[in-house]
N, C-alpha and C positions, 0 to 999 in steps of 0.2 A: 737149201737150193744148190744146184750145181754151179760151179764157178764159171765165169765168163772167160772165153779164150778168143782173142782177136786173130783174124787172118792177117798174115804179113802184108799182102798187097793193099789191105785197107789203109795202112799208114801212108803209103805212096799216094793212094787215091785222095786222101784228105789234103795232102800238100799240093796236089794238082787240081784242087777245087772241084772234085767230082762228087763230093758229099756236102750237103748243106743241112745240118741238124736243126736249123731254125725253120726250114720250109719243106724239105723232102719227105716223102712217105716211106717209112720203114716198116717191114713186116717180119714176122717169125713164122717159119714153116717147120714141119717135122720130117726127120729122116732117120733111116737105119744104116746109112752109109757113113763110115768113118771119115770125118773131115780132115783135110791135110792143111798144114799151115800155109802152103803155097796156093791153095784154092783161091780164086779171085771172083768168079761169077756163079750165080745160082745154078747154072747148068752143070757145074763141076760136081755137085753133090745131089744125088737122086732124092726126090721127094717121095714120101709114102703115097700109096694109092688114094685117089679121091673117093669119097663115099663113106657111108656108115658113121656120119658125124664129123668127118674131116673134109674140108674144101681145099682143093688145090690152090696154091699160092699163099696159104697161111692167113694170118690175121694181122691187122695193122697195129703198130705200136705208136703210142703218143709220147713224144719227148715233152716232159712237163716243165723242164727248165734247162737252160744252158747258159754258161757264163765262163769268163776267163778271170783269173785272179792270180797275180804273181807269176804269170807265165804258164799256168796250168789251166787247160780248158776242160770243163766238165759238162756232160750231158746227162740229165737225170730222167728216170722213168718211175712212175708210181701207177702201176697197172697190173691187172690180172687178165690173162687170156685163158679162156675155158673152151675145151673141146669135150663134148658129151657123146659117147659112143651110142650107136643105134644099130639095129639089124645084127649083122655078124660081128660087130665091134670094129674099132679102128685098127688099122694095120700096125704091126709091131714097129716101134721106133726107139731110138736111144738118144737122139740129138735134137735140140731145138736150135734152128739156124736163123740168124738175122741177116736180112739183105735190104738194099736200097731199091725199092720198087719204082722210084722216080727215074733212076738210071736206066737207060735203054738196054744195057746188058745185065741189069739186076746185080750190081756189084755187092759182094759179100762184106759183112762187117765183122761178125764173130759168131760163136756158138756156145752152147751149154751141153756138157756131157753128163747124162744122168747115171752113168756107171754100169747100167745093164738095160736090156731091152724092156720096154713097157708096152703092153698090149691091152688097152682098156676094152673090157667086154661090154655088151649092150647094157646101157643104163649107168655105166661108170663114167667118171670124168677125169680128165687130166688138166691141171692148171699150171700155166707158166706164170709165176708171180715175181714181179720186179718192183721193189720199193727201195731203190738205191741209186747211186750214181752208176750209170751204165758204162760210160766211157770217161776216163780221166787220163788226159795225155799232157805231157809237158816236154 
């Protein structure tokens, strides 16, 4: 799986109490636009077109555990998100982007870069699989 890359403004937003990993709704959406470390809100990174098995806004992510130990906070996810292409197939994308859907401005958290564009044809699926500590900050 692609490595997680956090957005720089995410850290500031955490310290300013703009994210609550115990109760906020987080989602992952797909994009073909290169994310920049300074991006801060969902509107900064274009989402792929709605349709053919992809729904705008992405899919919800469930934080399965969160804890603090020895000054390190960890939020874990054990989930698979699946998009199945239909019709003409899902639009080309390279990045899976996580954002806080509870936030009025849809604050960004981080993204995964798959290294090259992916374009599932009708009947094919793309799965975002996360069975690990998503965020670990100290």
